[in-house]
C-alpha positions as CSV (number, residue, x, y, z in Angstrom):
1,M,-14.8,39.1,31.0
2,Y,-14.3,37.8,27.5
3,N,-15.3,34.1,27.3
4,P,-14.1,32.7,24.0
5,K,-16.0,29.4,24.2
6,K,-19.3,31.3,24.9
7,I,-18.8,33.8,22.1
8,E,-17.7,31.0,19.6
9,K,-20.8,28.9,20.5
10,K,-23.1,32.0,20.1
11,W,-21.9,32.6,16.5
12,Q,-21.6,29.0,15.5
13,D,-25.3,28.5,16.5
14,R,-26.2,31.6,14.6
15,W,-24.4,30.4,11.5
16,E,-26.3,27.1,11.7
17,Q,-29.7,28.8,12.2
18,E,-29.1,31.1,9.3
19,K,-27.8,28.2,7.1
20,I,-25.1,30.5,5.7
21,F,-22.9,27.7,4.6
22,E,-25.5,25.9,2.6
23,A,-24.7,26.5,-1.0
24,D,-27.2,26.1,-3.9
25,S,-26.5,26.4,-7.6
26,D,-26.9,30.0,-8.8
27,A,-26.3,30.9,-12.4
28,E,-25.8,34.5,-11.5
29,K,-22.8,33.7,-9.2
30,Q,-19.4,32.3,-10.0
31,K,-19.0,29.0,-8.1
32,F,-16.0,27.7,-6.1
33,F,-16.2,23.9,-5.2
34,I,-13.6,23.0,-2.6
35,T,-13.1,19.6,-0.9
36,S,-10.9,18.0,1.7
37,P,-10.5,14.2,2.3
38,Y,-13.4,12.8,4.3
39,P,-12.3,11.3,7.6
40,Y,-12.5,7.7,8.6
41,A,-15.3,7.2,11.2
42,S,-13.3,4.9,13.5
43,G,-12.1,7.3,16.1
44,P,-11.9,11.0,17.0
45,L,-10.2,13.6,14.8
46,H,-6.4,14.1,15.3
47,I,-4.2,17.2,14.9
48,G,-3.5,16.3,11.2
49,H,-7.3,16.5,10.5
50,G,-7.4,19.9,12.2
51,R,-4.6,21.2,10.1
52,S,-6.0,20.0,6.7
53,F,-9.6,21.0,7.3
54,I,-8.9,24.4,8.9
55,N,-6.6,25.2,6.0
56,G,-9.3,24.2,3.6
57,D,-11.8,26.3,5.6
58,V,-9.6,29.4,5.2
59,F,-9.7,29.1,1.5
60,A,-13.5,28.5,1.5
61,R,-14.1,31.7,3.7
62,Y,-11.6,33.7,1.5
63,F,-13.5,32.9,-1.7
64,R,-16.9,33.6,0.0
65,A,-15.5,37.0,1.0
66,K,-14.6,37.6,-2.6
67,G,-18.2,37.0,-3.6
68,F,-18.0,33.4,-4.9
69,N,-20.7,30.9,-4.4
70,V,-18.7,28.4,-2.3
71,L,-19.5,24.8,-1.7
72,Y,-17.4,23.0,1.0
73,P,-19.1,19.6,1.8
74,M,-18.1,16.8,4.1
75,A,-18.8,13.1,4.4
76,F,-17.5,10.0,6.2
77,H,-15.3,7.1,5.0
78,I,-16.2,3.7,6.5
79,T,-15.2,1.3,3.8
80,G,-12.8,-1.6,4.3
81,T,-11.7,-3.5,7.5
82,P,-10.7,-0.8,10.1
83,V,-14.2,-0.6,11.6
84,L,-14.6,-4.4,11.4
85,A,-11.2,-4.7,13.1
86,I,-12.5,-2.6,16.1
87,S,-15.7,-4.7,16.3
88,S,-13.9,-8.1,16.1
89,S,-11.2,-7.0,18.6
90,I,-13.9,-5.9,21.2
91,E,-15.7,-9.2,20.6
92,R,-12.5,-11.0,21.3
93,K,-12.1,-9.0,24.5
94,D,-8.9,-7.4,23.2
95,N,-7.9,-5.2,26.2
96,T,-5.7,-2.9,24.2
97,I,-8.5,-2.0,21.8
98,I,-11.1,-1.8,24.5
99,E,-8.9,0.6,26.5
100,R,-8.2,2.7,23.4
101,M,-11.9,3.0,22.5
102,S,-12.8,3.8,26.1
103,Q,-10.3,6.6,26.0
104,Y,-11.8,7.9,22.8
105,V,-15.4,7.7,24.1
106,S,-14.3,9.4,27.4
107,L,-13.5,12.5,25.4
108,Y,-17.2,13.0,24.9
109,T,-18.8,11.1,27.8
110,K,-17.6,11.4,31.5
111,D,-20.0,8.8,32.9
112,Q,-17.8,5.7,32.9
113,E,-20.7,3.3,33.0
114,K,-22.1,5.0,29.9
115,V,-18.6,4.8,28.3
116,Q,-18.5,1.0,29.0
117,E,-22.0,0.6,27.5
118,I,-21.0,2.5,24.4
119,V,-17.8,0.6,23.9
120,E,-19.5,-2.8,24.3
121,S,-22.0,-1.7,21.7
122,F,-19.1,-1.4,19.2
123,V,-19.3,-5.2,18.5
124,D,-21.8,-3.9,15.9
125,P,-19.6,-2.1,13.3
126,W,-22.4,0.4,12.5
127,N,-22.5,1.5,16.1
128,V,-18.8,2.5,15.7
129,V,-19.6,4.4,12.5
130,N,-22.6,6.2,13.9
131,Y,-20.9,7.2,17.1
132,F,-17.8,8.6,15.6
133,S,-19.5,10.3,12.7
134,E,-21.7,12.1,15.1
135,T,-19.0,13.1,17.5
136,T,-16.8,14.2,14.6
137,K,-19.6,16.5,13.4
138,V,-19.7,18.0,16.9
139,D,-16.0,18.6,16.8
140,F,-16.2,20.1,13.3
141,K,-18.9,22.5,14.4
142,S,-17.0,23.5,17.5
143,M,-14.1,24.5,15.3
144,G,-16.5,26.6,13.2
145,M,-16.0,24.7,10.0
146,S,-18.1,26.1,7.2
147,F,-19.4,22.8,5.8
148,D,-22.6,22.3,4.0
149,W,-23.9,19.4,6.1
150,R,-26.9,18.8,3.9
151,R,-24.6,16.8,1.6
152,E,-23.3,14.5,4.2
153,F,-23.1,10.7,3.6
154,T,-21.1,7.7,4.5
155,T,-19.5,5.3,2.0
156,G,-21.7,2.6,3.4
157,D,-25.0,4.3,2.5
158,K,-27.1,2.3,0.1
159,T,-27.4,5.3,-2.3
160,Y,-23.6,5.8,-2.3
161,N,-23.2,2.0,-3.0
162,K,-25.3,2.5,-6.2
163,F,-23.0,5.3,-7.2
164,I,-19.9,3.1,-6.8
165,E,-21.5,0.2,-8.6
166,W,-22.1,2.5,-11.6
167,Q,-18.4,3.6,-11.4
168,F,-17.2,0.0,-11.5
169,F,-19.6,-1.0,-14.3
170,H,-17.9,1.6,-16.4
171,L,-14.4,0.6,-15.3
172,K,-15.0,-3.0,-16.3
173,E,-16.7,-1.9,-19.5
174,N,-13.6,0.1,-20.5
175,G,-11.2,-2.8,-19.7
176,Y,-9.7,-1.3,-16.6
177,I,-10.7,-4.2,-14.3
178,E,-9.6,-7.8,-14.7
179,K,-9.4,-11.0,-12.7
180,G,-6.1,-12.9,-12.1
181,E,-3.3,-13.8,-9.8
182,Y,-0.9,-11.1,-8.6
183,P,1.0,-10.5,-5.4
184,I,-0.9,-8.4,-2.9
185,L,-0.6,-7.3,0.8
186,Y,-2.6,-9.7,2.8
187,C,-3.9,-10.2,6.4
188,P,-3.8,-13.9,7.4
189,R,-6.3,-13.4,10.2
190,D,-8.9,-11.5,8.1
191,K,-8.0,-13.6,5.1
192,N,-8.2,-10.4,3.1
193,A,-6.2,-8.1,0.8
194,V,-5.2,-5.0,2.7
195,G,-4.2,-1.5,1.7
196,E,-3.5,2.0,3.1
197,D,-6.7,2.3,5.2
198,D,-6.3,-1.3,6.7
199,I,-2.7,-1.0,7.8
200,S,-1.5,0.9,10.9
201,R,0.1,4.1,9.6
202,G,-0.7,2.9,6.1
203,D,-0.7,6.4,4.5
204,E,2.7,7.3,6.0
205,I,4.9,4.4,4.9
206,D,5.9,2.5,1.8
207,L,3.4,-0.2,1.1
208,G,5.2,-1.6,-1.9
209,I,5.9,-5.2,-2.6
210,T,9.5,-6.4,-3.2
211,E,10.2,-9.2,-5.6
212,F,13.1,-11.5,-4.7
213,I,14.5,-14.0,-7.1
214,C,15.1,-17.4,-5.5
215,I,18.2,-19.1,-6.8
216,K,18.3,-22.9,-6.4
217,F,21.8,-24.1,-5.4
218,P,22.0,-27.9,-5.5
219,F,22.4,-29.3,-2.0
220,E,22.1,-32.8,-0.6
221,G,19.5,-34.1,-2.9
222,G,17.6,-30.8,-3.2
223,F,18.3,-27.1,-3.3
224,L,19.5,-24.6,-0.8
225,V,17.4,-21.7,-2.0
226,A,19.0,-18.2,-1.6
227,S,17.1,-15.0,-2.4
228,T,18.4,-11.9,-4.1
229,L,17.5,-8.6,-5.7
230,R,20.4,-8.9,-8.1
231,P,20.2,-12.2,-10.0
232,E,22.8,-11.0,-12.5
233,T,25.4,-11.4,-9.8
234,I,25.2,-15.2,-9.6
235,Y,28.4,-15.5,-11.6
236,G,30.3,-13.8,-8.8
237,V,29.2,-16.1,-6.0
238,T,31.9,-17.3,-3.6
239,N,29.9,-18.7,-0.7
240,L,26.5,-18.9,0.9
241,W,25.5,-17.3,4.3
242,I,23.3,-19.0,6.8
243,N,22.2,-17.7,10.2
244,P,23.6,-20.3,12.6
245,D,20.9,-19.6,15.2
246,G,18.1,-19.3,12.7
247,N,15.3,-21.9,12.3
248,Y,15.4,-23.7,9.0
249,I,13.4,-26.4,7.3
250,Q,13.7,-29.0,4.6
251,A,10.4,-29.1,2.7
252,I,8.9,-30.5,-0.4
253,I,7.9,-27.4,-2.5
254,N,6.0,-28.3,-5.6
255,D,7.7,-31.7,-5.8
256,E,11.3,-30.3,-5.1
257,S,13.3,-30.5,-1.9
258,W,14.1,-27.0,-0.7
259,Y,16.2,-25.9,2.3
260,I,14.8,-22.5,3.5
261,S,14.0,-20.6,6.7
262,E,10.9,-21.6,8.7
263,E,9.4,-18.2,8.1
264,A,9.7,-18.7,4.3
265,A,7.4,-21.7,4.5
266,L,4.4,-19.5,5.5
267,I,5.2,-17.0,2.9
268,L,5.4,-19.5,0.1
269,T,2.2,-21.3,1.2
270,N,0.4,-18.0,0.9
271,Q,1.9,-17.5,-2.6
272,G,0.5,-20.5,-4.2
273,K,3.2,-23.1,-3.4
274,D,2.4,-26.6,-2.1
275,V,4.6,-26.8,1.0
276,K,5.2,-30.1,3.0
277,I,7.7,-29.8,5.8
278,I,10.0,-32.8,6.1
279,K,12.2,-31.6,9.0
280,T,13.3,-28.6,11.0
281,F,16.9,-27.7,12.0
282,K,19.1,-24.9,13.2
283,G,21.2,-23.1,10.7
284,K,24.4,-24.2,12.4
285,E,23.8,-27.8,11.4
286,I,24.7,-27.1,7.8
287,V,27.4,-24.5,8.3
288,G,30.6,-25.8,6.9
289,R,28.9,-28.0,4.3
290,K,29.0,-27.5,0.6
291,A,26.4,-26.7,-2.0
292,K,27.0,-26.5,-5.7
293,D,26.7,-23.4,-7.9
294,V,23.5,-22.9,-9.9
295,Y,24.8,-24.9,-12.8
296,N,25.9,-27.8,-10.5
297,I,29.6,-27.4,-11.4
298,K,31.7,-26.0,-8.6
299,E,31.3,-26.4,-4.8
300,I,30.3,-23.4,-2.7
301,P,31.0,-23.3,1.1
302,I,28.1,-22.5,3.5
303,L,29.4,-20.0,6.1
304,P,27.9,-18.5,9.3
305,G,26.3,-15.1,9.1
306,D,24.4,-14.0,12.1
307,F,23.3,-10.9,10.1
308,V,21.1,-13.0,7.9
309,D,17.4,-12.2,8.6
310,T,15.5,-15.5,8.4
311,A,12.2,-13.5,8.0
312,T,13.4,-11.9,4.8
313,A,12.5,-13.9,1.7
314,T,14.1,-17.4,2.0
315,G,16.5,-16.6,4.9
316,V,19.4,-17.8,2.8
317,V,21.8,-15.3,1.2
318,Y,24.5,-15.9,-1.4
319,S,27.7,-13.9,-1.2
320,V,29.2,-11.7,-4.0
321,P,32.0,-9.9,-2.2
322,A,33.3,-8.1,-5.4
323,H,30.0,-6.3,-5.8
324,A,28.3,-6.2,-2.3
325,P,30.1,-4.2,0.4
326,Y,28.2,-6.1,3.1
327,D,29.5,-9.5,1.8
328,Y,33.1,-8.1,1.3
329,I,33.4,-6.8,4.8
330,A,31.6,-9.9,6.3
331,L,34.3,-12.2,4.7
332,I,37.1,-10.0,6.1
333,D,35.5,-10.1,9.6
334,L,35.2,-13.9,9.4
335,V,38.8,-14.4,8.4
336,K,39.8,-12.4,11.5
337,N,37.4,-14.3,13.8
338,T,39.4,-17.4,14.6
339,K,37.1,-18.4,17.4
340,L,34.1,-18.5,15.1
341,I,36.0,-20.5,12.6
342,E,37.0,-23.0,15.3
343,K,33.5,-23.1,16.7
344,F,32.1,-24.3,13.4
345,N,35.2,-26.4,12.5
346,L,35.8,-24.5,9.4
347,D,39.0,-24.6,7.3
348,Q,40.9,-21.4,8.0
349,I,43.0,-21.7,4.9
350,E,39.9,-22.3,2.7
351,I,38.2,-19.2,4.2
352,E,41.3,-17.1,3.6
353,S,41.5,-18.3,0.0
354,I,38.1,-17.0,-0.9
355,Y,38.7,-14.2,-3.3
356,P,36.1,-11.8,-4.8
357,I,35.1,-12.6,-8.4
358,Q,34.6,-9.4,-10.4
359,I,31.9,-9.8,-13.0
360,I,30.8,-6.2,-13.6
361,E,33.1,-3.6,-15.2
362,L,33.0,0.1,-14.3
363,E,35.1,2.7,-16.0
364,D,38.0,4.2,-14.1
365,L,37.8,1.6,-11.3
366,K,41.2,-0.2,-10.9
367,D,39.9,-2.8,-8.3
368,F,36.6,-4.5,-7.6
369,P,33.8,-2.1,-6.6
370,A,32.9,-3.3,-3.1
371,K,36.5,-2.9,-1.9
372,I,36.7,0.6,-3.4
373,Y,33.5,1.8,-1.9
374,C,34.3,0.3,1.5
375,N,37.6,2.1,1.5
376,K,36.0,5.3,0.3
377,Y,33.6,5.3,3.3
378,N,36.2,4.0,5.8
379,V,34.3,0.8,6.5
380,E,36.2,-1.3,9.0
381,T,33.7,-3.9,10.3
382,Q,30.1,-5.0,9.8
383,N,29.2,-2.8,12.8
384,D,29.8,0.3,10.6
385,T,26.2,-0.1,9.2
386,Q,25.7,3.5,8.3
387,K,28.9,3.6,6.3
388,L,28.1,0.2,4.8
389,D,24.7,1.5,3.7
390,Q,26.3,4.5,2.0
391,A,28.9,2.3,0.3
392,T,26.2,-0.1,-0.8
393,K,24.0,2.6,-2.2
394,E,26.7,4.2,-4.3
395,N,28.1,0.8,-5.4
396,Y,24.6,-0.5,-6.6
397,K,23.7,2.9,-8.2
398,D,26.9,3.1,-10.2
399,E,26.7,-0.6,-11.3
400,F,23.0,-0.3,-12.2
401,Y,23.4,2.7,-14.4
402,S,26.9,2.3,-15.7
403,G,28.0,-1.3,-15.1
404,V,28.6,-3.9,-17.9
405,L,28.8,-7.6,-17.4
406,N,32.2,-9.2,-18.3
407,E,33.3,-12.5,-19.9
408,K,32.7,-14.4,-16.7
409,C,28.9,-14.0,-17.3
410,L,29.0,-16.2,-20.4
411,Q,26.2,-15.3,-22.8
412,Y,25.4,-12.1,-20.9
413,K,28.8,-10.6,-21.5
414,G,28.5,-7.0,-22.7
415,M,25.0,-6.5,-21.3
416,K,24.2,-3.5,-19.0
417,V,23.3,-4.4,-15.5
418,D,19.8,-3.1,-15.6
419,E,19.1,-5.3,-18.7
420,A,21.0,-8.3,-17.5
421,A,19.1,-8.5,-14.2
422,K,15.8,-9.0,-16.0
423,Q,17.2,-11.4,-18.6
424,V,19.1,-13.6,-16.1
425,S,16.1,-14.0,-13.9
426,K,13.8,-14.7,-16.8
427,D,16.2,-17.4,-18.2
428,L,16.9,-19.0,-14.8
429,I,13.2,-19.3,-14.1
430,K,12.6,-20.8,-17.5
431,E,15.3,-23.3,-16.9
432,N,13.8,-24.1,-13.4
433,R,17.0,-22.9,-11.7
434,A,15.1,-20.1,-10.0
435,D,11.7,-19.0,-8.7
436,K,10.2,-15.9,-7.1
437,I,9.1,-14.9,-3.6
438,Y,7.5,-11.6,-2.5
439,I,7.7,-9.7,0.8
440,P,6.4,-6.3,1.9
441,T,8.9,-3.6,1.2
442,T,8.5,-2.2,4.7
443,K,9.2,-4.5,7.6
444,D,6.8,-5.1,10.5
445,L,3.6,-4.1,8.7
446,F,0.5,-4.8,10.9
447,C,-3.1,-4.9,10.0
448,R,-5.4,-2.8,12.2
449,C,-6.7,-6.1,13.6
450,G,-3.2,-6.7,15.0
451,E,-2.0,-9.4,12.6
452,E,1.3,-9.0,10.7
453,V,0.8,-8.3,7.0
454,I,2.4,-10.7,4.5
455,V,2.3,-10.9,0.7
456,S,-0.1,-13.4,-0.8
457,I,-1.2,-14.5,-4.3
458,L,-4.9,-15.1,-4.4
459,K,-6.7,-17.0,-7.2
460,D,-9.4,-15.0,-9.0
461,Q,-8.5,-11.7,-7.3
462,W,-10.1,-8.6,-8.9
463,F,-7.6,-5.9,-10.0
464,L,-7.6,-2.4,-11.4
465,N,-5.1,-2.6,-14.2
466,F,-3.5,0.8,-14.7
467,Q,-1.6,-0.4,-17.7
468,A,-4.7,-1.4,-19.6
469,S,-6.0,0.6,-22.5
470,D,-5.4,4.4,-22.3
471,W,-5.6,4.9,-18.5
472,K,-2.2,6.4,-18.2
473,E,-2.6,8.6,-21.2
474,K,-5.9,10.0,-19.8
475,A,-4.4,10.4,-16.3
476,F,-1.4,12.4,-17.6
477,K,-3.8,14.5,-19.8
478,C,-5.9,15.3,-16.7
479,L,-2.8,16.1,-14.6
480,N,-1.5,18.4,-17.2
481,N,-4.6,20.5,-17.0
482,M,-4.3,20.9,-13.2
483,N,-2.5,23.4,-11.1
484,I,-0.4,21.7,-8.4
485,T,0.7,23.8,-5.4
486,P,3.6,23.6,-4.5
487,S,4.5,22.9,-8.1
488,K,7.4,20.6,-7.1
489,Y,4.9,17.9,-6.1
490,R,3.8,17.5,-9.8
491,R,6.8,15.2,-10.1
492,N,5.4,13.0,-7.3
493,F,2.2,12.5,-9.3
494,E,4.2,11.6,-12.5
495,K,6.3,9.1,-10.5
496,I,3.2,7.4,-9.1
497,F,1.5,7.3,-12.5
498,N,4.5,5.7,-14.1
499,W,4.9,3.2,-11.2
500,L,1.2,2.0,-11.1
501,E,0.6,-1.4,-12.6
502,K,-2.1,-3.5,-10.9
503,R,-3.9,-2.9,-7.6
504,P,-6.4,-5.2,-5.9
505,C,-9.8,-3.4,-6.0
506,A,-11.9,-5.9,-4.0
507,R,-11.8,-8.0,-0.8
508,K,-13.9,-10.8,0.6
509,R,-14.5,-9.0,3.9
510,G,-15.3,-5.4,5.0
511,L,-17.8,-2.7,4.9
512,G,-18.7,-0.9,1.6
513,T,-20.1,-1.7,-1.8
514,Q,-20.4,-5.2,-3.3
515,L,-18.7,-5.7,-6.6
516,P,-21.8,-5.4,-8.9
517,F,-20.6,-8.2,-11.3
518,N,-19.4,-10.5,-8.5
519,K,-21.2,-9.9,-5.2
520,E,-18.9,-12.2,-3.2
521,W,-16.4,-9.3,-3.2
522,I,-16.5,-5.9,-1.5
523,I,-14.9,-3.0,-3.3
524,E,-11.9,-1.8,-1.3
525,S,-11.5,1.5,0.5
526,L,-9.4,3.4,-1.9
527,S,-11.1,2.1,-5.0
528,D,-14.4,3.5,-3.8
529,S,-12.9,6.9,-2.9
530,T,-11.7,8.4,-6.1
531,I,-14.7,10.3,-7.6
532,Y,-16.9,10.7,-4.5
533,M,-16.7,14.5,-4.9
534,A,-19.3,14.1,-7.7
535,F,-21.7,12.5,-5.3
536,Y,-21.6,15.7,-3.0
537,T,-23.3,17.6,-5.8
538,I,-26.5,15.5,-5.7
539,S,-26.5,13.7,-2.3
540,H,-28.8,16.2,-0.6
541,K,-31.3,16.2,-3.5
542,I,-31.5,12.4,-3.5
543,R,-32.7,12.8,0.1
544,Q,-34.8,15.8,-0.7
545,Y,-36.7,13.9,-3.4
546,N,-36.9,10.7,-1.4
547,I,-35.1,8.7,-4.1
548,G,-34.5,5.1,-3.1
549,P,-31.4,3.1,-4.0
550,E,-33.5,0.8,-6.2
551,Q,-34.1,3.8,-8.4
552,L,-30.4,4.6,-8.8
553,I,-29.7,2.3,-11.8
554,P,-26.6,2.9,-13.9
555,E,-28.6,4.8,-16.5
556,F,-29.6,7.4,-13.8
557,F,-25.9,8.3,-13.2
558,D,-25.2,8.2,-16.9
559,Y,-27.8,10.9,-17.4
560,V,-26.9,13.0,-14.4
561,F,-23.1,12.9,-14.7
562,L,-22.4,12.1,-18.3
563,E,-25.5,13.7,-20.0
564,K,-26.2,10.3,-21.7
565,G,-29.6,8.7,-22.3
566,E,-33.1,9.8,-23.2
567,I,-34.8,11.5,-20.2
568,K,-38.4,10.5,-21.0
569,N,-37.6,6.8,-21.2
570,L,-35.4,7.0,-18.0
571,S,-38.1,8.8,-16.1
572,E,-40.6,6.1,-16.8
573,I,-38.2,3.3,-15.9
574,I,-37.2,4.6,-12.5
575,N,-40.3,6.6,-11.6
576,I,-38.5,9.9,-11.2
577,S,-40.0,12.9,-12.9
578,E,-38.2,14.6,-15.7
579,K,-38.2,17.8,-13.7
580,V,-36.3,16.2,-10.9
581,L,-33.8,14.5,-13.2
582,K,-33.1,17.8,-14.9
583,D,-32.6,19.5,-11.5
584,L,-30.1,16.8,-10.4
585,Q,-28.2,17.1,-13.7
586,E,-28.1,20.9,-13.5
587,E,-26.9,20.8,-9.9
588,F,-24.0,18.6,-11.0
589,L,-23.1,20.6,-14.1
590,Y,-23.1,23.8,-12.1
591,W,-20.6,22.6,-9.4
592,Y,-18.4,20.3,-11.4
593,P,-15.4,20.1,-11.8
594,V,-13.8,20.5,-8.3
595,D,-12.0,23.9,-8.2
596,H,-9.7,23.2,-5.2
597,R,-8.7,20.0,-3.5
598,H,-7.0,20.7,-0.2
599,T,-5.2,17.6,1.1
600,A,-1.9,16.2,2.5
601,I,1.2,15.3,0.5
602,M,0.9,11.7,1.7
603,H,-2.3,11.2,-0.3
604,I,-0.5,11.7,-3.6
605,S,0.6,8.1,-3.6
606,N,-2.9,6.8,-3.0
607,H,-6.2,8.7,-3.0
608,L,-5.1,11.5,-5.4
609,S,-3.6,9.1,-8.0
610,F,-6.1,6.2,-8.0
């Protein structure tokens, strides 16, 4: 009887014995260098890994069959906090993580006492790395992957650390790295910047940061601070919304009295504000009171809105019913809700007299936009959220691209909405009538340690500045020389390149490479994973020649990868023979550049772009 496992094992062992997947440079043969993203050594492979690597293996075998000299290497990613998160969770006796790790280990070990012993050993991060890198190799081999395992490494190896140090010396030398203050995703427990590899499902979701403008409405000796994405609409404000059941505070924020949500206090504290809480109160306590407009002229009623999310920005929203479908329909619902009006002792006539103030003109619209778009999508109540979302999307899109501010907007009359939004916020901040607050674009982001991710502004944070010097020009030049398959995804690269500004490239905690010019910091997990394919070409020879990390000075990599430097002088400095140095350089020059990168679409927004 045919036994597939037995037959597969027979030939897999034979392939390994014959070393048929070990590829060496050969000037007589045309090379084909293919790579797939190295897996993170914090758990077993999942089905997505299988798809990506097997597809890559199909290409590798196809080109071997065509007579190419094919190199398909593999390594292991361990940089950042995911491995540390496992270790610290086990040390804290986190039952969820212990159970998960026990399930993982049980895939390979049936003896439950042994499973427990292995999991307990995971308090040492390197035990996590070593265990899962070895079991992953077993899985790869059982699938018959045609990898050249001689070139294996982890991103925590000391020789690899030297390679990354060299990369970052050059990035700083060329003006692509700077120190400053900039909003970043942050884990309060780890006290660390976090990115795709540190956040649960981080490579599947939007990890952008949203900037809200905080408008200061004068209120009872201080300011009721409302947050908005559209500061140009302040001239159309009719009222303010407060969640009556929400928790709010009065606090001294940098010497000013602010009324904001309780959640906002933590956000602002982590964004460089000096926050001193004076008192806490429920939103219902100020419903029915009056604030003043931003210029302290007319009174604005504070109305109940249970739809207000106190965890979003400042937890206070200003209402512009002429240009925001949600505000328009919320006012209509409130007018109809006599019980709610009576509950908060509001003036029915005053509520009914609130009329939308149109401040943005759109051609061919004979009424204010929010009303028109609500009617178009048959919105009847606030419960019609899907219809409201459609109405809001079209309303905002049309105003952003075609809207012009009218005479009610004073000095901004005639400006297009997209220009006015920037100018109004700039002017209000300059006049101390506004500020900024940042929140994650995606709600409910969690670090792998289990803590909710927030946005913080750290002092002296190191950043990669993608707007510095000629980075974008060089990136587009490189992209234009590449074949992207399917071709429609070229647009994704272009969009990411244009969007990139600054990205934190180092953290205070994690595994990986120390920032060579400031060793208090660890280079983060995407920043050390952009050109690692080059290291594949020489990693096996570094081991073969017993070259130690202390010999891998920046000038070594300059010679091998960039063909710079004088070989005789370098040989004497690092005690590596000229013959070996030439061999390493020739190995790199033979294989580079990468001919085929087989990966997932989700990596376009991170690994493949920066």
